[in-house]
RODREN-790384 format. One record per atom (N, C-alpha, C): residue in three letters; x, y negated, z. Coordinates in steps of 0.001 Angstrom, whole numbers, padded with zeros to 6 digits, always signed. Layout:
AlaXYZ...
END
This chain:
Unk-043989+043069+048675Unk-043723+041677+048334Unk-043817+041489+046828Unk-044458+040455+046447Unk-044572+040148+045027Unk-043357+039380+044563Unk-042854+039738+043375Unk-041669+039059+042823Unk-042042+037650+042388Unk-041181+036760+042789Unk-041409+035378+042377Unk-040945+035186+040947Unk-041719+034487+040201Unk-041399+034248+038801Unk-040385+033095+038705Unk-039334+033371+037972Unk-038303+032336+037804Unk-038891+031158+037037Unk-038527+029970+037484Unk-039054+028793+036772Unk-038516+028745+035347Unk-039396+028456+034453Unk-038996+028362+033038Unk-038585+026928+032730Unk-037539+026831+031861Unk-037075+025497+031463Unk-038044+024899+030472Unk-038266+023617+030587Unk-039177+022978+029624Unk-038576+023031+028225Unk-039391+023159+027225Unk-038863+023214+025845Unk-038114+021918+025511Unk-037032+022121+024768Unk-036214+020961+024389Unk-037018+020030+023486Unk-036937+018781+023815Unk-037663+017788+023036Unk-036696+017077+022081Unk-037168+016859+020897Unk-036357+016125+019927Unk-036277+014659+020346Unk-035086+014077+020272Unk-034971+012671+020649Unk-035830+011786+019747Unk-036425+010820+020378Unk-037288+009897+019640Unk-036412+008833+018975Unk-036515+008725+017672Unk-035737+007732+016934Unk-036572+006475+016765Unk-036057+005403+017260Unk-036770+004139+017172Unk-036651+003565+015763Unk-037547+002656+015422Unk-037470+002072+014067Unk-036131+001404+013779Unk-035546+000763+014792Unk-034249+000124+014565Unk-033163+001135+014247Unk-033205+002302+014928Unk-032225+003354+014647Unk-032389+003875+013223Unk-033617+004118+012826Unk-033848+004611+011466Unk-033425+003586+010428Unk-033675+002309+010719Unk-033290+001263+009771Unk-031773+001174+009646Unk-031082+001252+010780Unk-029618+001169+010741Unk-029021+002382+010030Unk-029545+003586+010327Unk-029035+004790+009676Unk-029263+004731+008166Unk-030428+004263+007759Unk-030695+004145+006322Unk-029797+003123+005650Unk-029556+001990+006344Unk-028682+000971+005767Unk-027248+001480+005642Unk-026781+002198+006663Unk-025422+002749+006603Unk-025303+003773+005492Unk-026294+004657+005374Unk-026257+005665+004315Unk-026326+005001+002941Unk-027176+004002+002830Unk-027280+003296+001546Unk-026000+002572+001171Unk-025313+002004+002161Unk-024050+001330+001878Unk-022998+002319+001380Unk-022944+003488+002028Unk-021993+004501+001575Unk-022279+004967+000163Unk-023559+005200-000139Unk-023916+005625-001497Unk-023627+004520-002497Unk-023857+003269-002108Unk-023643+002138-003021Unk-022171+002008-003415Unk-021269+002133-002438Unk-019853+001979-002757Unk-019381+003128-003633Unk-019953+004329-003436Unk-019606+005442-004315Unk-020094+005196-005737Unk-021291+004626-005857Unk-021813+004302-007186Unk-020963+003235-007869Unk-020513+002237-007095Unk-019649+001205-007674Unk-018340+001824-008160Unk-017759+002687-007348Unk-016512+003340-007737Unk-016712+004192-008988Unk-017819+004938-009026Unk-018101+005744-010210Unk-018349+004866-011431Unk-019004+003707-011221Unk-019242+002806-012337Unk-017950+002215-012895Unk-017034+001849-012009Unk-015739+001331-012463Unk-014983+002397-013250Unk-014986+003628-012722Unk-014293+004712-013419Unk-014924+004979-014781Unk-016249+004984-014840Unk-016921+005222-016120Unk-016615+004112-017119Unk-016598+002863-016655Unk-016272+001750-017555Unk-014861+001879-018101Unk-013901+002167-017224Unk-012513+002278-017673Unk-012341+003421-018664Unk-012989+004553-018383Unk-012846+005702-019287Unk-013473+005411-020639Unk-014675+004840-020633Unk-015362+004567-021910Unk-014606+003540-022751Unk-014053+002514-022103Unk-013321+001500-022857Unk-011918+001965-023248Unk-011384+002956-022552Unk-010048+003449-022879Unk-010073+004519-023966Unk-011231+005114-024240Unk-011307+006192-025233Unk-010805+005747-026604Unk-011166+004545-027134Unk-010613+004154-028433Unk-009090+004121-028470Unk-008463+003702-027379Unk-006999+003696-027352Unk-006451+005114-027215Unk-007161+005972-026475Unk-006703+007348-026317Unk-006775+008131-027612Unk-007723+007789-028472Unk-007907+008520-029729Unk-007309+007792-030921Unk-006723+006622-030723Unk-006182+005844-031843Unk-004863+006434-032324Unk-004515+006156-033555Unk-003224+006576-034099Unk-002114+005777-033434Unk-000930+006340-033293Unk+000168+005608-032644Unk+000472+004261-033281Unk+000296+004150-034587Unk+000610+002880-035259Unk-000374+001779-034916Unk-001569+002140-034404Unk-002568+001129-034065Unk-002340+000521-032689Unk-001552+001171-031837Unk-001234+000629-030516Unk-000327-000588-030697Unk-000486-001628-029872Unk+000259-002881-030090Unk+001740-002719-030395Unk+002460-001868-029698Unk+003893-001716-029965Unk+004181-000767-031108Unk+003183-000075-031595Unk+003359+000803-032741Unk+003990+002137-032448Unk+004173+002497-031197Unk+004817+003756-030841Unk+003877+004739-030163Unk+002645+004378-029980Unk+001707+005267-029314Unk+001384+004807-027900Unk+000335+005397-027350Unk-000131+004964-026034Unk+000822+005407-024927Unk+001352+006621-025024Unk+002271+007104-023989Unk+003512+006238-023850Unk+004244+005970-024947Unk+005412+005083-024838Unk+005061+003660-024411Unk+003813+003242-024619Unk+003410+001896-024191Unk+003158+001853-022682Unk+002432+002859-022157Unk+002067+002841-020747Unk+003196+003373-019869Unk+004001+004284-020372Unk+005041+004912-019563Unk+005966+003925-018862Unk+006594+002975-019584Unk+007448+001994-018893Unk+006694+001140-017882Unk+005428+000844-018156Unk+004646+000058-017209Unk+004403+000847-015916Unk+004120+002135-016038Unk+003954+002974-014848Unk+005254+003040-014067Unk+006374+003186-014781Unk+007669+003230-014108Unk+007946+001923-013371Unk+007696+000787-014022Unk+007914-000496-013366Unk+007016-000690-012161Unk+005770-000255-012267Unk+004841-000367-011147Unk+005321+000453-009951Unk+005732+001686-010219Unk+006192+002553-009128Unk+007517+002067-008545Unk+008419+001554-009375Unk+009698+001056-008875Unk+009494-000102-007901Unk+008722-001089-008325Unk+008478-002238-007455Unk+007794-001842-006157Unk+006824-000930-006241Unk+006089-000526-005042Unk+006968+000282-004092Unk+007808+001163-004626Unk+008672+001971-003763Unk+009714+001099-003079Unk+010307+000141-003807Unk+011257-000784-003179Unk+010572-001558-002066Unk+009361-002030-002318Unk+008617-002762-001287Unk+008389-001893-000068Unk+008066-000629-000283Unk+007827+000278+000846Unk+009105+000513+001642Unk+010225+000670+000949Unk+011496+000891+001645Unk+011927-000339+002440Unk+011570-001526+001946Unk+011929-002756+002650Unk+010994-003010+003824Unk+009702-002801+003621Unk+008709-003235+004601Unk+008540-002251+005757Unk+008621-000950+005510Unk+008286+000025+006554Unk+009207-000062+007767Unk+010543-000052+007614Unk+011382-000171+008826Unk+011170-001483+009566Unk+011029-002593+008813Unk+010797-003877+009473Unk+009467-003877+010216Unk+008432-003334+009589Unk+007108-003325+010214Unk+007096-002472+011476Unk+007745-001312+011430Unk+007789-000454+012614Unk+008572-001128+013737Unk+009713-001751+013400Unk+010481-002460+014423Unk+009703-003608+015033Unk+009010-004380+014197Unk+008197-005486+014717Unk+007086-004963+015614Unk+006422-003882+015182Unk+005322-003330+015970Unk+005812-002835+017333Unk+006964-002174+017366Unk+007497-001702+018639Unk+007897-002865+019543Unk+008499-003895+018960Unk+008898-005046+019775Unk+007680-005749+020350Unk+006676-005986+019522Unk+005478-006689+019993Unk+004740-005864+021042Unk+004723-004539+020883Unk+003931-003687+021771Unk+004628-003388+023088Unk+005955-003175+023065Unk+006629-002647+024252Unk+007804-003491+024755Unk+008231-004481+024027Unk+009402-005234+024465Unk+009102-006710+024734Unk+008329-007337+023876Unk+008108-008774+024007Unk+007201-009090+025190Unk+007419-010223+025888Unk+006462-010667+026906Unk+005077-010860+026306Unk+004069-010767+027151Unk+002701-010734+026646Unk+002352-011978+025829Unk+002734-013171+026311Unk+002388-014392+025576Unk+003106-014442+024238Unk+004380-014102+024240Unk+005127-014113+022982Unk+004595-013043+022030Unk+004230-011889+022573Unk+003715-010814+021733Unk+002424-011234+021032Unk+001534-011891+021767Unk+000282-012331+021146Unk+000542-013340+020040Unk+001433-014303+020293Unk+001742-015309+019269Unk+002384-014671+018053Unk+003336-013752+018277Unk+003978-013081+017157Unk+002982-012266+016348Unk+002056-011615+017027Unk+001049-010840+016308Unk+000202-011715+015405Unk-000212-012879+015908Unk-001008-013789+015084Unk-000205-014293+013888Unk+001043-014662+014115Unk+001861-015205+013029Unk+002099-014161+011944Unk+002392-012937+012353Unk+002635-011881+011369Unk+001366-011567+010590Unk+000235-011538+011275Unk-001021-011290+010571Unk-001347-012402+009589Unk-000912-013635+009882Unk-001173-014752+008969Unk-000420-014610+007654Unk+000628-013805+007626Unk+001335-013590+006363Unk+000419-012988+005301Unk-000574-012221+005755Unk-001507-011614+004806Unk-002444-012640+004179Unk-002569-013833+004796Unk-003473-014858+004271Unk-002811-015769+003249Unk-001499-015654+003075Unk-000804-016504+002101Unk-001110-016004+000695Unk-001519-016863-000231Unk-001828-016411-001595Unk-000602-015822-002280Unk-000846-014872-003160Unk+000257-014218-003856Unk+001010-015181-004764Unk+000327-016226-005248Unk+001010-017230-006073Unk+002107-017910-005279Unk+001854-018201-004011Unk+002862-018830-003162Unk+004059-017899-002992Unk+003785-016619-002767Unk+004884-015655-002685Unk+005676-015618-003990Unk+004975-015703-005109Unk+005666-015685-006389Unk+006585-016875-006565Unk+006111-018079-006236Unk+006958-019267-006345Unk+008121-019217-005363Unk+007880-018687-004158Unk+008978-018537-003195Unk+010043-017574-003716Unk+009595-016466-004275Unk+010553-015524-004831Unk+011325-016089-005996Unk+010669-016891-006835Unk+011332-017457-008010Unk+012290-018580-007641Unk+011884-019476-006744Unk+012680-020672-006455Unk+013682-020478-005331Unk+013417-019562-004399Unk+014277-019419-003220Unk+015016-018087-003224Unk+014270-017002-003294Unk+014896-015698-003121Unk+015751-015301-004314Unk+015258-015522-005528Unk+016008-015085-006709Unk+017405-015717-006784Unk+017569-017039-006621Unk+018936-017586-006635Unk+019817-017056-005507Unk+019211-016782-004343Unk+020012-016263-003231Unk+020530-014851-003501Unk+019835-014090-004338Unk+020233-012713-004609Unk+021218-012578-005762Unk+021495-013662-006472Unk+022412-013584-007612Unk+023795-013078-007182Unk+024403-013588-006096Unk+025699-013030-005681Unk+025636-011536-005355Unk+024565-011097-004743Unk+024447-009667-004454Unk+024344-008861-005739Unk+023615-009370-006716Unk+023520-008671-007992Unk+024897-008499-008623Unk+025697-009553-008601Unk+027049-009465-009168Unk+027908-008472-008383Unk+027817-008513-007064Unk+028601-007581-006245Unk+028166-006145-006493Unk+026859-005909-006588Unk+026363-004556-006822Unk+026809-004036-008178Unk+026816-004905-009200Unk+027269-004471-010523Unk+028748-004106-010512Unk+029553-004821-009730Unk+030996-004558-009687Unk+031345-003329-008856Unk+030649-003115-007736Unk+031034-002070-006797Unk+030117-000844-006821Unk+028884-001014-007288Unk+027942+000102-007314Unk+027460+000401-008731Unk+028221-000046-009710Unk+027797+000129-011097Unk+027720+001566-011545Unk+028345+002480-010808Unk+028277+003899-011177Unk+026901+004486-010908Unk+026068+003786-010127Unk+024702+004225-009891Unk+023785+003625-010953Unk+022838+004384-011467Unk+021962+003831-012505Unk+021118+002660-012023Unk+020881+002552-010723Unk+020077+001449-010210Unk+020822+000116-010268Unk+022149+000139-010304Unk+022953-001085-010298Unk+023945-001092-011473Unk+023513-000553-012589Unk+024414-000415-013731Unk+024779-001751-014354Unk+023962-002777-014173Unk+024270-004066-014758Unk+023918-004105-016247Unk+024244-005193-016938Unk+024908-006401-016406Unk+024008-007166-015442Unk+024626-007793-014458Unk+023865-008484-013428Unk+023159-009698-013993Unk+021949-009915-013527Unk+021164-011059-013974Unk+021737-012350-013399Unk+021796-013384-014225Unk+022280-014684-013766Unk+021177-015524-013144Unk+019928-015094-013294Unk+018803-015856-012747Unk+018229-015227-011488Unk+018501-013947-011258Unk+017932-013267-010096Unk+016518-012777-010295Unk+015958-012936-011487Unk+014580-012499-011750Unk+014604-011023-012147Unk+014730-010172-011176Unk+014923-008745-011411Unk+013884-007941-010644Unk+013900-006639-010906Unk+012984-005742-010198Unk+013300-005682-008708Unk+014566-005831-008350Unk+014930-005838-006934Unk+014301-007024-006214Unk+014320-008185-006830Unk+013690-009370-006244Unk+012194-009165-006086Unk+011578-008589-007110Unk+010140-008308-007041Unk+009836-007358-005895Unk+010652-006302-005734Unk+010410-005352-004664Unk+010509-005981-003286Unk+011478-006884-003096Unk+011616-007539-001792Unk+010412-008439-001513Unk+009975-009185-002523Unk+008805-010055-002341Unk+007568-009219-002021Unk+007375-008118-002732Unk+006240-007246-002434Unk+006350-006657-001034Unk+007590-006379-000589Unk+007781-005878+000759Unk+007323-006869+001815Unk+007617-008149+001594Unk+007154-009178+002525Unk+005630-009277+002502Unk+005046-009071+001333Unk+003592-009193+001219Unk+002862-008055+001927Unk+003412-006853+001909Unk+002724-005726+002551Unk+003162-005529+003997Unk+004117-006312+004449Unk+004586-006199+005831Unk+003469-006374+006856Unk+002564-007361+006722Unk+001500-007506+007739Unk+000577-006297+007823Unk+000307-005637+006694Unk-000593-004478+006709Unk+000012-003349+007525Unk+001252-003006+007217Unk+001900-001887+007914Unk+002118-002235+009378Unk+002504-003478+009656Unk+002766-003885+011028Unk+001493-003853+011873Unk+000386-004333+011338Unk-000860-004359+012102Unk-001328-002948+012448Unk-001283-002033+011480Unk-001709-000664+011756Unk-000758+000013+012731Unk+000548-000224+012575Unk+001520+000385+013479Unk+001343-000128+014899Unk+001089-001428+015074Unk+000865-001973+016414Unk-000342-001324+017062Unk-001390-001163+016302Unk-002611-000570+016857Unk-002363+000875+017278Unk-001649+001623+016457Unk-001392+003027+016774Unk-000459+003152+017971Unk+000610+002348+018004Unk+001572+002441+019108Unk+000924+002054+020439Unk+000019+001091+020410Unk-000619+000673+021659Unk-001563+001731+022211Unk-001979+002692+021385Unk-002887+003746+021832Unk-002169+005024+022225Unk-000841+004988+022278Unk-000107+006173+022726Unk-000552+006544+024138Unk-000744+007830+024433Unk-001273+008241+025745Unk-000440+007689+026894Unk-001106+007013+027835Unk-000399+006405+028963Unk+000268+007454+029844Unk-000372+008627+030005Unk+000219+009671+030841Unk+001545+010162+030263Unk+001621+010258+028950Unk+002872+010686+028326Unk+003969+009648+028539Unk+003629+008372+028365Unk+004627+007312+028545Unk+005090+007240+030001Unk+004136+007303+030916Unk+004501+007216+032335Unk+005289+008442+032794Unk+004962+009618+032254Unk+005706+010825+032619Unk+007154+010733+032144Unk+007354+010199+030925Unk+008722+010055+030424Unk+009525+009083+031283Unk+008914+007969+031657Unk+009611+007004+032503Unk+009865+007568+033902Unk+008918+008347+034430Unk+009097+008930+035763Unk+010230+009941+035793Unk+010505+010572+034657Unk+011595+011541+034585Unk+012945+010889+034348Unk+012976+009563+034316Unk+014238+008853+034186Unk+014574+008415+032788Unk+013652+008523+031840Unk+013930+008099+030468Unk+014001+006582+030399Unk+014864+006077+029541Unk+014900+004644+029270Unk+013689+004267+028425Unk+013529+002971+028206Unk+012371+002548+027417Unk+012459+003087+025997Unk+013669+003064+025407Unk+013800+003585+024047Unk+013572+005093+024014Unk+014066+005816+025013Unk+013845+007258+025057Unk+012361+007568+025223Unk+011665+006762+026015Unk+010226+006945+026157Unk+009527+006740+024812Unk+009928+005694+024087Unk+009326+005428+022776Unk+009616+006579+021819Unk+010849+007066+021840Unk+011239+008136+020919Unk+010508+009434+021220Unk+010256+009724+022503Unk+009645+010997+022877Unk+008120+010952+022936Unk+007540+009796+023301Unk+006098+009747+023544Unk+005331+008893+022555Unk+005955+007836+022030Unk+005216+006900+021186Unk+005351+007253+019706Unk+006576+007429+019243Unk+006783+007685+017821Unk+006135+008987+017342Unk+006240+010101+018072Unk+005534+011300+017597Unk+004027+011107+017498Unk+003464+010359+018452Unk+002020+010118+018415Unk+001631+009216+017247Unk+002445+008188+016972Unk+002074+007205+015954Unk+002611+007485+014577Unk+003275+008629+014375Unk+003910+008893+013087Unk+002894+008928+011949Unk+001800+009644+012141Unk+000812+009733+011070Unk+000168+008381+010800Unk-000034+007561+011839Unk-000590+006228+011635Unk+000345+005335+010860Unk+001645+005424+011132Unk+002616+004635+010381Unk+002628+005056+008912Unk+002564+006357+008687Unk+002544+006843+007306Unk+001287+006367+006586Unk+000151+006423+007262Unk-001088+005956+006647Unk-001033+004460+006349Unk-000504+003665+007283Unk-000359+002241+007025Unk+000584+001961+005869Unk+001650+002746+005772Unk+002586+002580+004653Unk+001903+002895+003334Unk+001057+003904+003319Unk+000354+004244+002088Unk-000641+003148+001688Unk-001292+002547+002670Unk-002195+001441+002358Unk-001420+000238+001830Unk-000254-000045+002432Unk+000589-001105+001893Unk+001078-000788+000500Unk+001384+000487+000248Unk+001801+000890-001096Unk+000694+000641-002112Unk-000549+000916-001709Unk-001663+000631-002603Unk-001774-000847-002944Unk-001497-001719-001957Unk-001509-003158-002221Unk-000378-003547-003168Unk+000796-002980-002971Unk+001937-003320-003821Unk+001725-002842-005251Unk+001066-001705-005427Unk+000841-001193-006779Unk-000026-002130-007605Unk-000976-002802-006977Unk-001901-003639-007721Unk-001571-005112-007734Unk-000449-005529-007169Unk-000107-006950-007123Unk+000156-007480-008537Unk-000346-008701-008800Unk-000306-009247-010159Unk+000512-010527-010251Unk+000057-011599-009590Unk+000594-012917-009858Unk+002040-013068-009407Unk+002376-012536-008240Unk+003754-012663-007768Unk+004716-011987-008726Unk+004341-010820-009235Unk+005197-010109-010178Unk+005284-010858-011496Unk+004152-011378-011973Unk+004150-012088-013253Unk+004988-013363-013196Unk+005037-014016-012047Unk+005815-015252-011933Unk+007306-014955-011889Unk+007699-013910-011191Unk+009126-013637-010984Unk+009736-012874-012137Unk+009069-011822-012582Unk+009699-010849-013462Unk+009568-011257-014915Unk+010674-011194-015632Unk+010658-011383-017082Unk+010747-010006-017712Unk+009639-009265-017654Unk+009628-007886-018105Unk+009493-007785-019605Unk+009349-006549-020064Unk+009183-006296-021481Unk+010130-005254-022020Unk+011094-004826-021223Unk+012040-003819-021699Unk+011409-002437-021614Unk+012129-001445-022131Unk+011652-000082-022062Unk+011836+000495-020675Unk+011708+001820-020608Unk+011827+002501-019320Unk+013268+002486-018848Unk+013535+001833-017744Unk+014858+001775-017144Unk+014727+001631-015644Unk+015672+002215-014917Unk+015673+002108-013457Unk+016701+001091-012981Unk+017278+000330-013894Unk+018240-000706-013527Unk+017503-001819-012785Unk+017924-002092-011557Unk+017207-003036-010700Unk+017778-004441-010717Unk+018944-004669-011323Unk+019615-005965-011186Unk+019866-006650-012521Unk+019306-006156-013594Unk+019528-006781-014892Unk+018260-007493-015342Unk+018394-008254-016429Unk+017238-008957-016984Unk+016319-008021-017753Unk+016794-006818-018089Unk+015984-005846-018816Unk+015181-005038-017821Unk+013978-005488-017549Unk+013126-004854-016554Unk+011812-004424-017193Unk+011345-003228-016879Unk+009974-002887-017287Unk+008982-003689-016466Unk+007944-004142-017109Unk+006914-004885-016390Unk+006047-003917-015598Unk+005105-004445-014842Unk+004149-003614-014121Unk+002811-003641-014841Unk+001974-002678-014534Unk+000686-002584-015230Unk-000162-003823-014968Unk-000266-004227-013717Unk-001143-005353-013369Unk-000656-006653-014001Unk+000643-006941-013908Unk+001145-008189-014473Unk+001071-008166-015996Unk+001274-007017-016622Unk+001171-006925-018084Unk-000254-007209-018548Unk-001237-006683-017818Unk-002636-006967-018172Unk-002927-008450-018013Unk-002475-009054-016915Unk-002753-010475-016676Unk-002132-011356-017746Unk-000953-011012-018225Unk-000259-011858-019198Unk-000762-011650-020624Unk-001166-010445-020977Unk-001525-010152-022366Unk-003018-010147-022656Unk-003845-010036-021628Unk-005280-009905-021886Unk-005886-011129-022571Unk-005506-012374-022233Unk-006163-013516-022894Unk-006013-013523-024401Unk-004885-013030-024940Unk-004675-013052-026383Unk-005004-011728-027048Unk-005384-010714-026282Unk-005616-009386-026851Unk-006951-009334-027583Unk-006995-008578-028660Unk-008220-008362-029430Unk-008249-006918-029911Unk-009444-006430-030170Unk-009594-005120-030770Unk-008995-004007-029950Unk-008178-003197-030626Unk-007572-002047-029966Unk-006604-002475-028872Unk-006092-003718-028942Unk-005210-004217-027887Unk-005919-004291-026548Unk-007196-004686-026572Unk-007977-004737-025331Unk-008165-003334-024774Unk-008483-002374-025645Unk-008658-000994-025189Unk-007358-000409-024645Unk-006231-000808-025212Unk-004939-000326-024708Unk-004670-000864-023313Unk-004971-002139-023089Unk-004781-002700-021755Unk-005716-002052-020745Unk-006942-001766-021165Unk-007872-001100-020254Unk-007405+000321-019966Unk-006804+000982-020952Unk-006246+002319-020712Unk-005123+002261-019684Unk-004289+001239-019757Unk-003256+001087-018726Unk-003882+000788-017371Unk-004978+000033-017357Unk-005700-000196-016111Unk-006278+001091-015547Unk-006707+001998-016418Unk-007189+003298-015953Unk-006063+004086-015277Unk-004862+004014-015834Unk-003718+004683-015195Unk-003447+004093-013811Unk-003509+002766-013694Unk-003312+002131-012390Unk-004421+002512-011423Unk-005643+002605-011892Unk-006779+003006-011065Unk-006563+004401-010494Unk-006100+005328-011315Unk-005871+006691-010856Unk-004726+006753-009851Unk-003657+005996-010094Unk-002529+005991-009162Unk-002959+005429-007809Unk-003657+004302-007829Unk-004102+003679-006581Unk-005096+004556-005839Unk-005991+005203-006573Unk-006960+006105-005949Unk-006255+007269-005272Unk-005245+007825-005928Unk-004501+008933-005329Unk-003774+008492-004063Unk-003186+007294-004080Unk-002475+006794-002903Unk-003436+006588-001738Unk-004589+006008-001994Unk-005542+005757-000906Unk-006173+007042-000392Unk-006390+008021-001255Unk-006901+009317-000785Unk-005868+010011+000101Unk-004592+009889-000268Unk-003542+010468+000565Unk-003500+009785+001928Unk-003655+008455+001947Unk-003672+007727+003215Unk-004857+008154+004076Unk-006015+008329+003474Unk-007194+008755+004236Unk-007002+010155+004805Unk-006366+011041+004052Unk-006118+012393+004537Unk-005195+012367+005751Unk-004184+011501+005716Unk-003258+011404+006840Unk-003966+010837+008067Unk-004819+009839+007875Unk-005568+009265+008997Unk-006492+010312+009616Unk-007120+011131+008802Unk-007998+012170+009332Unk-007214+013214+010123Unk-005998+013490+009719Unk-005168+014411+010496Unk-004881+013859+011890Unk-004680+012569+011995Unk-004394+011952+013287Unk-005588+012052+014219Unk-006801+012118+013652Unk-008006+012214+014494Unk-008069+013517+015267Unk-007301+014524+014840Unk-007311+015813+015537Unk-006389+015836+016750Unk-005654+014742+017028Unk-004742+014730+018163Unk-005541+014810+019466Unk-005082+015626+020379Unk-005843+015871+021615Unk-005047+015506+022844Unk-004164+014505+022752Unk-003356+014145+023913Unk-004172+013429+024974Unk-003557+013261+026140Unk-004227+012552+027225Unk-004264+011071+026934Unk-005248+010390+027534Unk-005392+008958+027329Unk-004994+008209+028586
END
């Protein structure tokens, strides 16, 4: 008997790429390269314009004390306002996201989601006027109480502001402004929690909160952190709301309830740039370079956290 020859597999053929596919791939690649070039161009501009301030004598800097003492309080004020906003907004955003996703009836949940997302469309000037005319006077009694009872802490050392235009007020306003960002991302992440995990927890007799604690929060933790970092990036760069509320100009201080508040980098640039000339312009651009680096670091950290979440292999 002659041995039968095993059938050979046909050689693998390369997929045929249509002109539309090639056009789309080229456009996507070009868009990615373009945004990188824009980012590199912004960085190059900031560095080149900041070099005169970096190499100038301390007496030539507007305050006469050098670039470090000029930018340092602004960095502190920027970080203080952003951290307060994050502490205010994150718990509220997570609670809202959980209520909309797992507790509210479907019609109410949809309406609440739209309303919360609309908060992101309100101009920052409106938030600034609201903080100045409504929130600041309402916080004056709290400022006085904090100075009397919590004055041993450096954050509430006093004297309490009589106008309410303090870093604490700014932080709360920024918290309201970044609330829609964190809430929207948290809602999306919580809604994608694996259904098998949620149903298994409920089948074992867990309450709704126990199910959320065991199946939803562990899955959505990295997404909440990433959303918080994106909101932090927004708070770091906010300008008009801070400029309207805060009467900054003091040195580096962590006192949150007094009139002596360090300004933020963005609001300081907005207020001083129109009258700045010469080395003053380069000094403001140098402070903008510091803000650029801080914001870039925050967004890179958020992207790293989001990429970690992509490795999750739970059931769907």
